[in-house]
Phi, psi and omega in degrees: 000141181287164181287174180304132181286141181301133183297326179293322178297315180298316180299318179295317180296319181300319177299317179296316182295318178300315181296318179298318180293318180297310182292322179296318179295320178296318178296319179302315183294311182295321179295319181293318180294328178288322181215089185294099180225104184303315183299319180295318178297315180301315183297313182290322180294315178298318180299318179297309183292320179305311186296321181289317179295321179294322177294318178297320179300313180293318182301324181275358177071036181260019190309306187245004183285329182198184187234134178261122186234131172278133180229174180066214180298324177294321176294330178282355183063038178235076188256111179280164187307323182237025178289156173292152175261106181270124184231143170242124173261107184270118181284148177297158180311131187300328182297333181271336192224033180308314182292324181299314185294333182264358183286145179297324182296316180297311180300322180297320181293319178297314179298320179296318180300310181296318178299319179296320180298318176295318181295333177293340183104008178269144174266116187246139168244121188224157171219149178239114187217154167278170178298319180298321179292324177298315180298315181299313182293323179295321180289334184274326190222116183293332178294317177295319179300315179296318180302318183279340175297325182267091188226154174220141176287133178246311185198164177102215185269112184296325181297323178295325178294319179296322175298320179298314179301315181296319180296320179296321178294317181293329182285334189286123170259108189302315182298314180293323181295313180298314180299317180295318181291325178294319177294321179298317179294320179300317179293321179295316178298319180297326179300330179256028178058027176056031179227143175265358192255038168285158181283340176232071186285159174268114186298328183274313193258336183297155174308134183084001179274189185299328179300329179291340173273322180302319185297328177295316177298321180295320180292319177298317180294321181297329181273357179054041177293333180200142180290336186258062180240016180283341174254155182295324179301317177297323179298311184292324177296318179298317181294326175293314182299328180263012173064028173279326177224162177272167177299321179295318178295322178299318179297318180294320178298313181297323179298309183289327175299317180296320179299317179292320179296318178300314179300315183293320178296311178303319182296319177297316181294316182295317185278338183071022180206178177279080182250115181251359180266130184280076187288153176306326183306331187248352189297317182294315181293320177299317181300316179296318181295330182265010171092009177273148177222156181296141173241181182299323186251346184220134173290158177300321181296326177294320179295320176302312184292324177294324175297317178299315182296326177297319180295312184291331178295316179292317180300317182294323178297311181294326175300314181295314181297311186290323178295322177294316179296313182294319180299314182293319184283311186290331180269001180052044181290120180290147178295134175232089191261131176229124180293141177252310175205196184294337185256328192231158177217163176257129176238107184054041177069020170245140182284130177225152175280146180290330178235146186296330185256021182303308184294326179293317184279327182229083184302337178299339179293344177300308179289328178301322180297315180295322179295319179296325178298329177283321187280342179240086187299340180288343179290131184271358180141188177281142175289165185298319182294317180295320179298315181296318179295324178299320179294328182284340183244006185296342176294344179284349174280082188232197183302314180296321178298316182293332180279340185293119181303328181295320180290324177298317180295319178299316184295316178294325177296321177299316179291336187266359181290148178288340182227153167077013181295312180298313181298320181296314182290324176295318178295319178298323177289317182297325183268006174081018183266319186297317180291337176280323181285323175245090186306326179297325176292321179301330182287339182258004178293125180075010181276126179283161178234113184267062181238004174071004173227336170283123180256006179237162172293166185299314182295321180292320177299315180302315180289330174295319178298316179296320178297322178295321175298319179296327179297327179295339184275350187265117181303326182290349180248011185293342178292337181294310182221081186305316181294317179299317180297319180296314181292321181296318181298329182271350184284132191281339186218077182303332182297336176290325175294319180295321177297319179295324177294318181298327187256353190295328179240017189291341182261013179294143177088359181269347190089149183085184182281113184293334178293317180292314180295320179294329178298319179298315179298315183296316180299314181298316181297316181296317179297318180296334182257018174056035174288132179307149187303315179301322179288323176299316179294324179295312180299315180298317180295319180299319178295316181294324188257013191295344178261351189292320184290317179294321179296317180294314183296323188262353183237349185244160178277105186286350175277352179275115182303329180295325178297316181294317180298318180296318180292322178299322177294327177292317185283315174076316183230156178295324180297316177297317181299313180301312182296317182293321178298313180298315180295320183295313179299314180297322182293310182297318180291341181271359183278318185191148176296345187260348188279322183283140174206174184297329180294313178296321179300316181293318178302311183294319180293321177299316179295318179300310184296317180295320181290321178300320178295318180295322179289327181292326180226084183300338181277001183282105187266170184302320182298320179295320180299315181294318178299320178296320178300314181299317180296315180298319179296319178298318179298318180296318180293325180295333178292340175266010180076022182258120180269169188298325182296335184291330183242008181301313181294322179299314182292328175295321178291326178299318181089160184298324184298332181303320185283343173284331189263349187230145177280163185299320182295321179291320179299315182296317181298311183292322180296316181300323183280330190260352181307318181280357191235030187305317183245037183301147176264344181252151177298140173251119179237124177228140182230149177207161173287143177303140184304335182243023178077018185262052176097197182246131178259135180234132174249133180233128184223120177194171178302130187294142171205166193290330191267009187298310184298319179297317180295317182294316179298317178302316183299308183290329177297316181289335175281345181086023179253148180260128173278127179250340177209142175222127172250115183254115186228138177246125183285172179296335182256023169080024176256146173274127174237091188253141179237136180231147168241127181237154178235146172260112182266004185283336183076006181282150176280129182226158170272109185292329179299314179291323180295315180297320177296319179298314180300313182298317183287309187289320181292323175302318179295318182293335182278356177297132181304327184282348179278125184297141176282115185282155175288150179297150175295143176252076183285163179281138175282155181288160181291332176298317179295321182298321185260348181220057183292151176253151179296136178286137177234128175231109185237127179241122182230157177293137178218099185054237182270357182240194175235148176254129179250119177249129181235131169237125185202167173290128181286149176200157175301138178086002184298308183294322178297323178294318178297318181299321179292325176293321176301317181297315181297325185263011177064038182268131173265128181259133181249329182201149178216133172240116186255116185240110179254121180246094185065245179256019183244128178257127175233095187247143180233131182233140171258118190228164172205177169283174181302151178059032177062024178282152178291144173284138176275167177302321179296318178300316184295313180297317180297317180293318179301315180298315182295317181291320178299318178295319182294324184277000000 
C-alpha cells in the first residue's frame, strides 16, 4: 500500500471533483430539459459519478487493497439527480490481508474516501465488509441481499468482485427470496393504505409506483432467467423472451415506467433534493413542464395527476399478473386444480377459467368470476391467466353488456353477498371493470378534490365509504362504532347502502350540485336494475341528502328542539334516519384519517338519538322536551343531595331560554358549580373532560361585557387548542354564562388533571379587565392551503330574531381569534358558534345580532361582510 497521500493534493483534487460534479450536474439538467430521456440521464449521471469515484480511489492509492462496488439503485445504473450513492467497499480475503485490514493507514484511507465523497456534495450510503460478512448480512436481511444483488464493479480488484457475484448467487434461495419480497411489498402497500390514489403520492414507494416494477426485476434476476436483467429494459426483454408478457405489453410497461421516471426526475430537479413525494407545491409547475395546460373544467395539475393515476393503475395490474406468473413458474408449483362450476376452476386457490376464450365467448362470465371470489372465501384472487384474459376482453363491458339482464342480476348479487363486497368492487375498479359498467363512475376515476379535506381521489373516497359501511357489518369490529354496528345488523337491505355510497359523490366535477346530479344517476341505475320502487326512492334520497346530517350536526344547535323537529321532518322515517346516519359516519371517515374525531361522533349520535325520539312521538313538542330536561337536571342534582330550593333563585336568574339551549346533564353540572356564586364579582372558570371523551368542556361565568369572546378565543389559540363549539348566553341578571368545547389536535400525551387546573387558573387571569387584549396570532398557513386555496365565503342570512353567519375559508392559526376581534369592532353580539375544521378547511357557523339583541341593519351586514372577507 502506498503511503499517506499529500493533503495538498487531496485538497486540490477535491476542488476539481466538486467543480466536475457542479458543471456535470448543470449539463445533465440542461440536457434533460432539452431532451427528456430518463435512460440517457441515468447513463450520463452514472458515468459522471463513476469517473469521480474511480479517480478518488486511485488518488488515495486503494487500487488493489479492496474493491469498490456500486450497489442498490446506483448499482442498477438508475441514478436520479439527488439519489443516494450506495457503495460497498469489499475487503480483500482476510487470510491475505489480516494486518492490512487492521492498519491505521488503511482505515484512515477508507475514512478519507467516505469523507471526500460527502465533501464533494454527494449523499453516500456505504458499508465496508469482507466477503464472509456480505454473505452473513445477505442471509440475515433480504433488503441488504437485494441491495447487493444490484451491483456494478467500479474500482479495485476485479477478481474479488467476481467472487462476490458468485457468492451472492450461491447464497440466494429463490423460494425464500420470492416469499420475502412478496411480504415486503405487502407491507409497503399497507404503509400507504393499499392505495395509489392519494393526492400527494410517493412516486417510488406507493402502490403502482416504481418499486412495483423493481420487484419484478429482482425476481427475474434471482431466477437467473437472463444475465442482462440489471436494467429494466433487460427485465422486460427477458420476460418477452420467456413468454411471460407480449411485446405489446412490454411496450406499455416501458411507456408507463418512463412516465414515472420522468416525473421523479423532474421532481428532484424542481425540489433540489431527493423528493419522491408528488407534493402540491410542485404539481402545477410539473404539469406545465410536461405540457399540460388549464382548461375550462380542469386545472393542468389535475390532468397531470390523472395521467399519473393511469400509469400507476397499469403498473399495479402488471405487477399483480407478473408476480403470480413468476411465483408459479419459478417455484415450479404443480397445478392443483379443483372444479368450481361449468366455467371456472380453482388452481392452487386462484380462480381460473376452464377455457382460455371463456370471457370472449361469454362476457357474462366476467361478473360471474367476481361473484365466485365472494362465494368461495378460500380463493386468494384471480389467477394470472384469468387476469390477463380479463384485460383483453374488458372492452366488452359496453352498452350491450350493461343492457343484458343477466349482468344486471350478477351486479346486484355481488352487492348483496354477505362477504367480500368491498374486495370485489375494489378489484373491479383496479381491473377497469367498474368504471366501464357504471360510466359515471369511470368519469371520476383519478379525479382530485380541491377542498382541503378529502385526501383521496373521488373514486378512492367512494370505495373508502363503502369499506367503512362493510366494517359496520363485522361483529369483531362492533367495538369501533357500537351504534352503527347495531343499526347495520338490523338494516334489511345493506346493498341499498352500498348503492348510495357508490353514487353519493359520483357527479363531482361536472359543475352544479353533485348531490342533485348524482340523485338522477342513482335513480336511473336503480330503475335499470329492477330495484323495487321504495328501495329506489331510498337510494335516490340518500344520495340527495347525504350531506344534510353532517351539516345539521356541525352547524346547528342540537339542544334547540326546533332544530331536531325540522331535521325529523326532513328525514320523515326511521328507516331513512338509520340509513342516513350509517352513510354519514362512513362518508366522513372516508375523507381523511384526520377529519373524524370523538366530537363529531358525539354530535352525530346526539342528532340521531334526538331525531329518533322525535320520529317515535311526533306529538312531542318543544315545551315537553324542555320540561323533561328540567326534570332530568333536578333528578341529577338530587343525587348530590341538592334540593330544589337550593337552585331555585339561580334558575330564575338563568331565564327560560337557558333551558332551550342546554341539555339536562349540562344544566345539572353548571347549576351545581354556580349555586354559591350567583352574584360573583370574580370570573368563575371550570373545566372538565367531556363525559364521552369528546374533548374538554369549559364553563365561564362573570358579569357580561363585550370583549369576552375575543379574550377567550385568544387564550385557546395561544394554547394551541381548537374551539369546536361555543354557547354564548346572557342571564336575566346580566351575567355571561358561556360554554366551550375544545379539542387538542397535537396528539401529545398530557396530564389532564394539570391541564384542567391550568385552564381554570390562566383563563381566569386573562379575563381580568386590567389584562390587555392581545392581538390574534398570525400563524403560517399550511402548504396545502398555499397551493390549493379555496374561495372564501361569508354569508349572512336571517334566522328567527337573529342572523346566521356562515363562513367557509382556508384554516390557519389565529383564524377564530381574528373573527372574534372583528365581531368586537363591529359591535356584534354572539349567541352561538359551531366551529367545524375539515383538514385545512374551516366551515364555521355563528348566530349573531347587534348589541342588546337588536336586529342587524343592511348597512351593518354589508360592513361586517366586507371586514370578514378582508380578514379571511
